[in-house]
C-alpha positions as CSV (number, residue, x, y, z in Angstrom):
1,X,6.3,-3.3,8.8
2,X,6.3,-4.7,11.8
3,X,7.0,-2.5,14.8
4,X,10.7,-3.7,15.2
5,X,10.8,-2.6,11.4
6,X,9.4,0.9,11.9
7,X,11.5,0.9,15.2
8,X,14.7,0.0,13.5
9,X,13.9,2.9,10.6
10,X,12.8,5.8,13.4
11,X,16.4,5.2,15.1
12,X,18.4,5.2,11.8
13,X,16.5,8.2,10.7
14,X,17.3,10.2,14.0
15,X,20.8,9.5,14.2
16,X,21.6,10.5,10.5
17,X,19.4,13.2,10.4
18,X,21.2,14.8,13.4
19,X,24.5,13.9,12.4
20,X,23.2,16.0,9.0
21,X,22.7,18.7,10.1
22,X,25.7,19.2,12.6
23,X,28.0,18.6,9.4
24,X,25.7,20.6,6.3
25,X,24.1,23.1,8.6
26,X,26.7,26.2,7.5
27,X,26.6,25.0,3.8
28,X,22.8,24.6,4.2
29,X,22.0,28.5,5.4
30,X,24.3,29.8,2.5
31,X,22.4,28.3,-0.4
32,X,19.4,29.2,1.4
33,X,21.2,33.5,1.3
34,X,21.9,32.3,-2.6
35,X,18.5,30.8,-3.5
36,X,16.6,33.7,-1.5
37,X,19.0,36.2,-3.9
38,X,18.0,34.0,-7.0
39,X,14.4,33.9,-6.6
40,X,13.5,37.2,-4.6
41,X,11.3,35.2,-1.7
42,X,12.6,33.6,0.9
43,X,15.6,31.0,0.8
44,X,13.2,28.3,2.3
45,X,10.0,27.1,0.4
46,X,7.7,25.4,3.0
47,X,4.2,23.5,1.8
48,X,2.0,21.2,3.4
49,X,2.4,18.0,2.0
50,X,0.8,14.5,3.1
51,X,2.2,12.5,5.2
52,X,2.0,9.6,7.2
53,X,-1.3,8.1,7.9
54,X,-2.3,10.9,6.0
55,X,-1.6,14.0,7.8
56,X,-0.8,16.8,6.6
57,X,3.2,17.9,7.9
58,X,5.2,20.7,6.5
59,X,8.0,19.6,4.4
60,X,11.1,22.4,3.6
61,X,13.0,23.0,0.6
62,X,15.6,25.6,-0.9
63,X,13.3,27.5,-3.4
64,X,14.3,27.4,-7.0
65,X,11.4,28.8,-8.1
66,X,10.2,32.6,-8.5
67,X,6.9,32.7,-6.4
68,X,4.5,33.1,-9.4
69,X,1.8,29.9,-10.3
70,X,0.9,28.2,-13.3
71,X,-2.0,26.4,-12.0
72,X,-0.3,22.9,-12.4
73,X,0.8,20.5,-9.7
74,X,3.9,19.3,-11.8
75,X,7.0,20.6,-12.8
76,X,8.8,20.0,-15.6
77,X,12.7,20.4,-17.1
78,X,12.6,24.3,-18.2
79,X,10.0,25.3,-16.5
80,X,10.6,29.4,-16.7
81,X,9.4,29.7,-13.1
82,X,13.0,27.9,-12.1
83,X,15.9,30.2,-11.9
84,X,19.3,29.3,-13.1
85,X,20.7,28.5,-9.5
86,X,17.8,26.8,-8.9
87,X,18.4,24.5,-11.7
88,X,21.8,23.7,-10.2
89,X,20.0,22.7,-7.1
90,X,17.7,20.8,-8.3
91,X,19.7,18.4,-10.7
92,X,21.8,17.8,-8.3
93,X,19.3,17.5,-5.0
94,X,20.6,20.0,-2.8
95,X,17.2,21.9,-3.1
96,X,16.6,18.3,-0.6
97,X,19.0,19.0,2.2
98,X,16.7,21.2,4.3
99,X,14.2,17.8,4.8
100,X,17.1,16.4,7.2
101,X,14.8,18.6,9.6
102,X,11.7,17.0,8.6
103,X,13.1,14.1,8.8
104,X,14.6,14.8,12.2
105,X,11.2,16.1,13.4
106,X,9.7,12.7,12.2
107,X,7.8,13.5,9.5
108,X,9.8,12.4,7.2
109,X,12.0,9.6,6.6
110,X,15.4,9.3,4.8
111,X,13.9,6.6,2.4
112,X,10.3,6.0,1.5
113,X,7.5,7.5,-1.1
114,X,7.9,11.1,-1.9
115,X,5.7,13.7,0.4
116,X,2.7,14.8,-2.4
117,X,0.4,17.6,-2.4
118,X,-2.9,17.0,-1.3
119,X,-5.0,15.1,-4.0
120,X,-2.9,12.1,-4.5
121,X,-1.8,10.4,-1.6
122,X,-5.0,11.0,0.2
123,X,-6.9,9.9,-2.3
124,X,-5.3,6.4,-2.3
125,X,-7.8,3.2,-2.3
126,X,-7.7,-0.1,-0.9
127,X,-4.6,-2.6,-0.8
128,X,-2.8,0.6,-1.7
129,X,-3.6,2.9,1.4
130,X,-1.1,0.7,3.3
131,X,1.4,3.2,1.9
132,X,0.4,5.5,4.4
133,X,1.9,3.4,6.8
134,X,5.3,4.6,5.9
135,X,6.6,8.5,6.5
136,X,7.4,10.2,3.3
137,X,10.8,9.7,2.0
138,X,14.0,12.4,0.8
139,X,14.7,9.4,-1.4
140,X,12.9,6.2,-2.5
141,X,12.9,2.9,-5.4
142,X,10.4,5.2,-6.7
143,X,12.1,8.7,-6.4
144,X,15.7,6.6,-7.9
145,X,13.3,4.7,-10.9
146,X,12.4,8.2,-12.1
147,X,15.3,10.0,-11.8
148,X,14.4,12.2,-15.0
149,X,10.6,12.9,-14.1
150,X,11.5,16.3,-15.2
151,X,12.3,15.9,-18.6
152,X,10.0,13.3,-19.2
153,X,7.3,14.8,-17.9
154,X,8.8,18.1,-20.6
155,X,7.8,15.6,-23.4
156,X,4.5,14.8,-23.0
157,X,1.9,17.2,-24.8
158,X,-0.1,16.9,-21.6
159,X,2.6,16.9,-18.4
160,X,-0.2,16.1,-16.0
161,X,-2.5,13.3,-17.3
162,X,1.1,12.0,-18.1
163,X,1.8,12.3,-14.1
164,X,-1.8,11.0,-12.9
165,X,-1.9,8.1,-15.6
166,X,0.9,6.6,-15.8
167,X,3.7,7.9,-13.3
168,X,1.4,8.3,-9.9
169,X,0.0,4.5,-10.7
170,X,3.6,3.0,-11.4
171,X,4.9,4.8,-8.3
172,X,2.1,3.5,-5.7
173,X,3.2,0.0,-7.0
174,X,6.9,0.7,-6.2
175,X,6.0,2.3,-3.0
176,X,3.7,-0.5,-1.8
177,X,6.7,-3.4,-3.1
178,X,9.1,-1.3,-1.1
179,X,6.7,-1.5,1.8
180,X,6.2,-5.5,1.6
181,X,9.9,-5.7,1.4
182,X,11.4,-3.3,3.8
183,X,14.7,-3.8,5.3
184,X,17.6,-1.5,6.5
185,X,20.0,-2.8,3.9
186,X,17.9,-2.0,1.4
187,X,17.6,2.1,2.7
188,X,21.3,1.7,3.0
189,X,21.5,0.9,-0.7
190,X,18.6,3.7,-1.8
191,X,20.9,6.4,-0.1
192,X,23.9,5.2,-1.7
193,X,22.6,4.6,-4.8
194,X,20.9,8.4,-4.4
195,X,24.4,10.1,-3.3
196,X,26.7,8.2,-6.0
197,X,24.2,6.8,-8.9
198,X,25.3,3.5,-8.4
199,X,23.1,0.1,-7.1
């Protein structure tokens, strides 16, 4: 992407995230209170993820799981840690709403690679490292291509291995193509498809 393209992308992110927070601030707080009640912990889940340039940045989501660990970095459909209300939030993608704040702060973009935990994006090699030029996104081509990721992982005998050997390389390829062919119109199309399920 050229400097001018980065500028247009960031200008859109700033304007759209500010408007989104103004419009959705109160419903977001209500969802956070419900998430807190269902999980028995803070309604917001904050975790450091790999951001632009490989730097760690805090990413915020609505909490959907009870605060216990199963030792894996992947989450499958039917994970017993996910609460009933959390499953609704994940299914409708409402758990992603707090990331509007991350976009406003410059830690994320509306469209881009999903923010990964350390051990993935920060270990990219060669040409794949160009992906780190991008801020991680709330949605993006790889996210849309694997909308059913949790169900797909749940069907595998070894979800972690399938993620590392099949899903992750496919996402890298899609994100590299996104970087090479970025347009603002393409970002708007991805947002539309995320919201309404239609290209």
